[in-house]
C-alpha positions in Angstrom: 187.2 -55.7 294.9 186.8 -56.5 291.0 184.0 -55.8 289.0 184.7 -55.7 285.0 183.9 -52.7 283.2 181.6 -55.1 280.9 179.9 -55.6 283.9 179.0 -52.3 284.9 178.6 -51.2 280.8 176.4 -54.1 278.9 174.7 -53.9 275.6 171.1 -54.5 275.8 167.6 -52.8 275.3 165.3 -50.2 277.1 163.4 -49.2 279.0 164.9 -50.8 282.1 168.1 -52.6 283.2 166.7 -53.7 286.2 162.8 -54.7 284.8 163.8 -55.3 281.3 167.0 -56.6 281.0 166.8 -58.6 284.4 163.9 -60.2 283.7 165.2 -61.2 280.5 168.5 -63.0 282.0 166.5 -64.8 284.6 164.2 -66.0 282.4 167.8 -67.4 280.4 169.1 -68.4 283.2 165.9 -70.7 284.2 166.1 -72.3 280.4 169.6 -73.3 281.5 168.9 -74.8 284.6 166.2 -76.8 283.1 168.8 -78.4 280.8 172.0 -78.7 282.8 171.2 -77.9 286.3 171.3 -80.1 289.4 168.0 -80.6 290.6 166.4 -84.0 291.5 164.3 -85.2 288.3 161.6 -87.9 288.6 162.1 -90.9 286.5 159.7 -90.5 283.5 158.9 -86.6 284.2 159.2 -84.0 281.8 158.6 -80.4 281.9 155.8 -79.4 279.8 154.5 -75.9 281.3 156.3 -72.7 282.6 154.7 -70.2 285.1 156.3 -66.8 286.2 155.1 -64.3 289.1 156.6 -60.8 289.1 156.9 -59.3 292.8 157.6 -56.0 294.3 159.0 -53.2 292.1 158.6 -55.7 289.3 155.3 -56.3 289.9 154.1 -52.6 290.5 156.1 -51.3 287.7 156.8 -54.2 285.1 153.9 -53.5 283.2 155.4 -50.1 281.8 159.1 -51.3 282.1 157.9 -54.3 279.7 158.9 -56.9 282.4 156.2 -59.5 280.6 158.0 -59.0 277.2 161.4 -59.5 278.7 159.9 -62.8 280.4 158.4 -64.0 277.0 161.5 -63.3 274.8 163.3 -64.8 277.5 161.7 -67.9 277.9 161.8 -67.8 274.0 165.9 -68.0 274.0 166.0 -64.4 273.3 169.0 -62.2 275.0 169.3 -58.6 276.1 172.5 -58.2 274.0 171.4 -59.9 271.0 167.6 -60.0 270.2 166.3 -57.8 267.2 164.3 -54.6 268.6 162.4 -55.2 265.5 161.5 -58.7 265.9 160.3 -58.5 269.5 156.4 -57.9 268.8 156.0 -60.6 266.6 157.7 -63.1 269.3 155.7 -62.1 272.0 152.7 -62.0 269.6 152.9 -66.0 268.7 153.2 -66.6 272.0 150.1 -64.8 273.6 148.4 -66.1 270.5 149.3 -70.0 271.0 150.1 -70.1 274.2 153.1 -72.2 273.4 156.9 -71.6 273.5 159.8 -73.4 271.9 162.9 -71.8 273.0 165.9 -73.4 271.2 167.3 -76.7 272.2 164.0 -77.3 274.2 160.7 -79.2 273.4 157.7 -77.1 273.3 156.4 -75.4 276.7 152.3 -74.5 277.4 152.9 -71.0 278.3 149.9 -68.5 278.3 151.0 -65.0 279.7 147.2 -64.4 280.4 147.4 -66.9 283.0 151.3 -67.6 283.7 152.3 -64.6 284.1 151.3 -63.2 287.4 151.9 -59.4 288.1 152.1 -60.2 291.9 151.8 -56.8 294.1 150.7 -58.7 297.4 153.6 -60.8 298.2 156.9 -59.5 298.0 159.7 -61.7 298.0 162.4 -61.1 300.7 165.8 -60.8 299.6 165.1 -57.5 297.0 162.4 -55.5 295.9 162.7 -56.9 292.3 161.9 -60.7 292.6 160.7 -63.1 290.1 159.5 -67.1 290.7 160.0 -69.2 288.3 158.4 -72.2 288.3 158.2 -75.6 285.7 155.5 -78.7 286.0 154.9 -81.7 284.1 152.3 -82.4 282.1 149.6 -82.9 284.8 150.8 -80.0 286.7 153.2 -81.4 289.4 155.9 -78.9 290.2 159.1 -79.9 289.1 161.7 -77.2 289.6 161.2 -73.7 291.3 163.8 -71.1 291.3 163.9 -67.6 292.9 165.7 -64.7 291.3 166.6 -60.9 291.9 167.4 -58.3 289.5 169.5 -56.2 291.7 170.4 -53.4 289.4 172.1 -52.8 286.4 170.9 -55.9 284.5 172.6 -57.5 286.9 170.4 -60.8 288.2 171.3 -63.9 290.9 169.2 -66.3 292.4 168.3 -66.7 295.9 170.6 -68.5 297.2 173.9 -66.3 295.6 172.3 -63.4 296.9 172.7 -64.5 300.5 176.2 -65.7 299.7 176.4 -61.8 298.8 175.0 -60.4 301.7 177.2 -63.0 304.0 180.3 -61.8 302.4 182.9 -59.7 304.5 184.8 -59.3 301.1 185.0 -60.3 297.5 186.6 -63.7 296.7 188.5 -63.6 294.0 189.2 -66.6 291.4 192.7 -64.8 290.3 194.9 -62.7 291.3 194.1 -59.1 290.9 197.0 -56.5 291.3 194.8 -53.6 292.2 191.9 -54.8 294.5 190.5 -51.9 295.8 187.1 -52.0 297.1 186.5 -48.5 298.7 187.6 -45.3 297.3 190.1 -44.7 300.0 191.9 -47.6 299.0 192.1 -46.6 295.4 193.8 -43.6 296.1 196.2 -45.0 298.4 196.7 -47.7 295.4 197.0 -44.9 293.1 199.8 -42.9 295.3 202.1 -46.1 295.7 201.6 -47.0 292.2 202.0 -43.7 290.7 199.1 -44.9 288.3 196.1 -43.2 287.3 192.4 -44.9 288.0 192.2 -46.2 284.5 195.6 -47.5 284.6 195.1 -49.6 287.3 191.6 -50.7 286.3 193.4 -51.8 283.1 195.9 -54.0 284.8 192.7 -55.7 286.5 191.2 -55.9 283.2 194.1 -57.7 281.9 194.1 -60.4 284.0 190.8 -61.6 282.4 191.5 -60.8 278.7 194.0 -59.8 276.6 194.8 -55.9 276.0 193.3 -56.3 272.2 190.6 -57.7 273.7 189.8 -55.2 276.1 190.2 -52.2 273.7 187.6 -53.9 270.9 185.4 -54.8 273.8 185.6 -50.8 275.0 185.2 -49.7 271.7 182.3 -51.9 271.1 180.6 -50.2 274.2 181.5 -46.5 272.8 180.4 -47.5 269.2 176.8 -48.7 270.7 176.3 -45.6 272.9 177.2 -43.2 270.0 174.7 -45.3 267.5 171.9 -44.8 270.2 172.7 -41.0 270.1 172.4 -41.1 266.8 169.4 -43.1 266.4 167.7 -40.6 269.0 168.8 -37.7 267.4 166.8 -39.1 263.8 163.6 -40.0 265.4 160.4 -38.0 265.7 157.0 -39.5 267.2 155.3 -40.2 270.1 157.3 -42.5 272.7 154.8 -45.8 273.7 153.3 -46.4 276.9 149.8 -44.1 276.6 151.4 -41.0 277.9 151.8 -39.4 274.3 155.1 -38.4 275.8 156.6 -36.5 272.0 160.2 -37.0 271.2 162.1 -33.9 271.4 165.8 -34.9 270.9 165.4 -34.0 267.2 164.1 -30.6 267.2 166.4 -29.6 269.7 169.2 -31.2 267.7 168.2 -29.2 264.7 167.7 -26.1 266.5 171.3 -26.5 267.9 172.7 -27.4 264.9 171.6 -24.3 263.1 172.8 -22.0 265.7 176.4 -23.6 265.3 176.4 -22.9 261.8 175.4 -19.7 261.9 178.0 -18.8 264.8 175.3 -17.6 266.7 176.1 -16.4 270.4 175.1 -19.2 272.9 176.4 -19.2 276.7 174.2 -22.1 277.5 175.4 -24.1 274.0 177.3 -26.8 276.2 174.3 -27.7 278.2 172.5 -27.7 275.3 174.4 -30.3 273.4 174.5 -32.3 276.6 171.1 -32.0 277.5 170.1 -33.3 274.0 172.4 -36.1 273.5 171.6 -37.6 277.1 167.6 -37.1 276.1 168.6 -38.7 272.7 169.7 -41.7 274.5 166.6 -42.0 276.9 164.3 -41.2 274.1 165.7 -44.5 272.4 165.7 -46.4 275.9 161.8 -45.7 276.3 160.8 -47.2 273.2 162.6 -50.1 273.7 165.7 -49.7 271.7 169.7 -50.8 271.9 171.3 -49.3 274.4 174.2 -49.8 277.3 173.2 -50.0 280.8 175.6 -47.0 282.3 175.3 -48.4 284.9 171.5 -48.7 284.1 169.0 -48.5 281.7 167.3 -45.8 283.8 170.4 -43.6 283.5 172.1 -44.5 280.2 172.1 -41.2 278.8 174.4 -39.5 281.5 177.4 -40.9 280.4 177.2 -41.3 276.5 176.3 -37.6 276.8 179.3 -36.2 278.9 181.6 -38.5 276.2 180.2 -37.3 273.1 180.6 -33.8 275.1 184.1 -34.5 275.5 184.9 -35.4 271.6 182.9 -32.5 270.6 184.4 -29.3 272.5 187.8 -31.2 274.4 190.7 -30.2 272.0 192.4 -33.3 271.4 190.1 -35.9 272.2 190.5 -39.3 270.7 189.8 -42.9 270.9 192.3 -43.3 273.7 190.8 -40.9 275.9 187.3 -42.6 275.4 188.7 -45.7 277.2 190.4 -43.6 279.6 187.2 -42.4 280.2 185.2 -45.7 280.1 187.5 -47.5 282.3 187.7 -44.5 285.2 183.7 -44.4 285.1 183.8 -48.2 285.9 185.9 -48.0 288.4 183.6 -45.5 290.3 180.5 -47.5 289.3 182.1 -50.7 290.7 183.0 -49.2 294.0 179.0 -47.4 294.4 177.7 -50.5 293.4 179.5 -52.7 295.9 179.4 -50.2 298.7 175.9 -49.1 298.0 173.5 -50.1 295.1 172.7 -48.4 291.6 168.9 -50.0 291.8 166.4 -47.6 291.8 164.1 -50.1 293.1 166.4 -50.6 296.0 167.6 -46.8 296.8 165.9 -44.7 294.5 167.2 -42.6 291.4 170.1 -41.4 293.4 171.8 -44.7 293.2 170.7 -44.6 289.3 171.4 -41.0 287.5 173.3 -40.1 291.0 175.7 -43.0 289.9 175.7 -42.1 286.3 176.6 -38.6 287.2 179.4 -39.5 289.6 180.6 -42.0 287.2 180.8 -39.5 284.2 182.5 -36.4 286.5 185.3 -38.8 287.1 185.8 -40.3 283.2 185.5 -36.5 282.4 188.1 -35.4 285.0 190.2 -38.2 284.4 190.6 -37.5 280.3 190.9 -33.6 281.1 194.1 -34.5 282.7 192.6 -34.8 286.5 195.1 -36.3 289.1 193.3 -39.6 291.3 192.4 -37.1 294.0 190.7 -34.3 291.4 189.0 -37.9 289.5 187.7 -39.1 293.0 186.7 -35.4 294.2 184.6 -35.0 291.1 182.7 -38.3 291.4 181.3 -37.4 294.9 180.6 -33.7 293.6 178.3 -35.2 291.5 176.9 -38.0 293.5 176.6 -35.5 296.7 174.1 -33.6 295.0 171.7 -36.5 294.0 171.6 -37.7 297.3 168.1 -38.4 298.3 166.3 -38.5 294.9 163.7 -40.4 294.4 162.3 -42.8 291.7 158.9 -42.1 291.1 158.0 -42.5 287.5 154.9 -41.8 286.1 153.0 -44.2 284.9 155.8 -46.9 285.4 157.2 -45.8 282.5 160.9 -44.8 282.1 159.9 -41.1 280.3 158.7 -39.1 283.0 161.1 -37.7 284.4 163.8 -40.1 283.6 164.3 -38.6 280.1 165.4 -35.0 281.2 167.1 -36.5 284.2 169.5 -37.5 282.8 170.2 -34.4 280.8 170.5 -33.0 284.3 173.0 -35.7 285.1 175.0 -35.1 282.6 174.9 -31.1 283.1 175.9 -32.1 286.8 178.8 -34.5 285.8 180.6 -31.3 284.0 180.2 -28.9 286.4 181.3 -31.5 289.0 184.5 -32.1 287.0 185.2 -28.6 286.3 184.8 -27.7 290.0 187.1 -30.8 291.0 189.8 -29.5 288.1 189.9 -26.2 289.4 191.0 -27.4 293.0 193.8 -29.5 294.0 192.0 -32.5 294.9 191.7 -31.9 298.8 187.8 -31.6 300.0 185.8 -32.0 302.7 183.5 -35.0 302.2 185.3 -38.3 301.2 183.4 -40.3 298.1 183.3 -43.3 300.3 181.1 -41.1 303.1 179.0 -40.0 300.5 178.5 -43.2 299.2 177.6 -44.6 302.7 175.1 -41.8 302.8 173.2 -42.9 299.7 173.1 -46.4 301.2 171.9 -45.2 304.0 169.2 -43.0 302.6 168.0 -45.4 300.3 167.5 -47.8 303.3 165.4 -44.9 304.8 163.5 -43.9 302.0 159.6 -44.9 301.9 159.1 -47.5 299.5 156.8 -45.2 297.6 159.2 -43.5 295.9 161.5 -46.6 294.8 160.3 -47.6 291.4 156.7 -48.6 292.5 155.1 -45.2 290.9 152.9 -45.1 294.0 154.2 -41.6 295.2 156.0 -38.5 294.0 155.4 -37.3 290.3 153.7 -40.8 289.6 150.4 -39.9 291.5 150.6 -36.0 291.2 151.0 -35.7 287.9 148.1 -38.0 287.3 146.0 -35.9 290.0 146.7 -33.0 288.5 
């Protein structure tokens, strides 16, 4: 099994990888299908109008997550990793006012968001909770092309046919030789034992079948640069977050207090936790405002790993760029296992799949760069994930703000604690990571839909009622 580190960590925009980046990517794919896809084109017919419907969790919380805006931007040809956040409002306003979009390389298409962008809560699509239907019509409103896409978490998008193929696969088919094709934590540990390599070294060997080592390191450095930049932006900003809840940004004020204590050498037994928390909150406040973030493994959980790496660079002597690369490679290996064997989608398994997965990945990465053996790294991931099991996804007003921002801070604190506990042991432990991942998958299946990113249960309704 192989999932690239650059599939796990993707640069994009907030507030949600599945609800914002996913719909934008689906729209990009539909535009490509229009131009290059193998679909029957009636003689003389031309596409003149587009229509999109969002289903399931996308319909319930899509407005708060900016899913509609993402569809419009994607159909205008914008991509998550390159769109200018400062230009997005103007692009969307132009389409809403004109009822027309003109993506590069395409003719103008009719698209009135008020009528052609539908949040369909009544008709969920069968494949996944995050379903989308894109339809193209000719000038006489005859349907020419229809495609269904699913946003399956972390910005990953598949068609209905691709999703069926994934579900029917007994194992991942590799297009090239991968030296360490572990598809479970037990296989990962066996291969580490046999090879004498660390998890990061095995992951790097797999990556180098697709790219040079220089390309790999450059990409990893770019990922950390984006993460670090997001922390710094979040620590500078003030004011309220968008969406109507009137949630105030807190990262800057907390950071100023911590910085003042730091300069005065004022004793604070909670200092490390406070720094962890403010770094995570800075990222997720940026995410909530639609800023540039990195899926880690999702946007809703984007603060855990950057905060833990920042903690490592600030408090661990000897921390360097090599260590950051090792951290990211190790974290990606764990994230790939969780995605392959369970899910990282809040709409599918709740927040245990988002912040829980991020915490497990961060714990593994930190344990690795602090000298942990592969067994201790696996133990760290298991501890962190185990203590997120059952966590629901119940965002108030469908916004990635409450409880999401603070939840990332807690996920980072748990990650550091899990790594510390694992490093104090010898790697032997009672619950294997594989069993914990399977438990998360089963728990997600059993979890009521109200608690899976629909904003129909939990804090999403009780806070409003209060």
